[in-house]
C-alpha positions in Angstrom: 134.8 64.2 7.8 132.9 67.5 8.2 134.7 70.7 7.5 134.2 73.4 10.0 134.1 77.1 9.1 134.0 80.1 11.5 132.2 83.2 10.1 133.2 86.3 12.0 131.0 89.1 10.6 129.0 91.8 12.5 126.4 92.3 9.8 123.9 89.6 10.5 122.5 89.6 7.0 125.9 88.7 5.5 126.8 86.2 8.2 123.5 84.3 7.8 123.8 84.4 4.0 127.2 82.9 4.2 126.1 80.3 6.8 123.2 79.3 4.5 125.5 78.8 1.4 128.2 77.0 3.3 125.7 74.6 5.0 124.3 73.8 1.6 127.8 72.6 0.7 127.8 70.4 3.9 130.1 72.7 5.9 129.5 73.0 9.7 129.3 76.7 10.4 129.8 78.8 13.6 129.1 82.5 13.6 130.7 85.3 15.7 129.3 88.9 15.5 132.3 90.7 17.0 136.1 90.4 17.2 136.3 89.1 20.8 133.8 86.4 20.2 135.5 85.4 17.0 139.0 85.1 18.7 137.4 83.1 21.6 135.9 80.6 19.2 139.0 80.4 17.0 141.2 79.7 20.1 138.8 77.2 21.9 137.5 75.3 18.9 138.9 73.7 15.8 138.1 75.1 12.4 139.3 74.3 8.8 138.7 77.9 7.6 137.9 81.3 9.2 136.1 84.0 7.3 137.0 87.2 9.0 135.5 90.7 8.5 138.0 93.5 9.1 135.6 96.1 10.5 133.9 94.5 13.6 132.9 96.0 16.9 135.5 95.8 19.6 138.5 94.0 18.3 139.0 94.4 14.5 139.7 91.6 12.1 143.5 92.4 11.8 143.9 92.2 15.6 142.0 88.9 15.6 144.2 87.5 12.8 147.3 88.6 14.6 146.3 86.7 17.7 145.2 83.6 15.8 148.5 83.5 13.9 150.4 83.3 17.2 149.2 79.7 17.7 147.3 78.5 14.7 148.1 78.2 10.9 144.7 77.7 9.3 143.4 79.4 6.1 141.8 82.8 6.9 139.8 84.7 4.3 139.5 88.4 5.1 136.4 90.3 4.1 136.3 94.1 3.7 134.3 96.9 2.3 137.7 98.7 1.9 139.9 97.7 -1.0 142.8 100.1 -0.1 146.3 98.9 -0.9 147.5 99.3 2.8 144.7 97.1 4.0 145.5 94.4 1.5 149.2 94.6 2.4 148.5 94.4 6.2 146.3 91.4 5.7 149.0 89.7 3.7 151.7 90.6 6.2 149.5 89.1 9.0 149.0 85.8 7.1 145.6 86.2 5.5 145.1 83.4 2.9 142.6 85.4 0.7 141.1 88.9 0.7 137.5 89.3 -0.7 136.0 92.8 -1.2 132.3 93.6 -0.3 130.0 93.3 -2.0 130.8 89.8 -3.0 128.9 86.7 -4.2 128.4 84.0 -1.5 129.3 81.5 -4.2 132.7 83.2 -4.6 133.4 82.7 -0.9 132.3 79.0 -1.1 134.6 78.6 -4.1 137.6 80.2 -2.4 137.0 77.9 0.7 136.9 74.8 -1.5 140.2 76.0 -3.2 141.9 76.5 0.1 140.9 73.1 1.5 142.1 71.2 -1.6 
């Protein structure tokens, strides 16, 4: 069965790079470029993992995660350019499964997803 991943990232270069790497590993990938679109897709569709950037236009990643956690318990990997302790703690408190700092290797993200799904 195909595993589905939602990539919520406003930087198109990053989202397309992740999409390409994930599709090479046979994942089905949906992309959202803002928080509202990410939340809508996450609530209306079924995903095995969500990759969620913290700093997105409109609704930020923390708010999206908070809403998702009200009804769904799927792995969420937070992406951030900020590695501040309070951001890490907030993500943890909201139920983030992993926290990856930018810049990152797309291979690292694929590896984390595989770990979370096994």
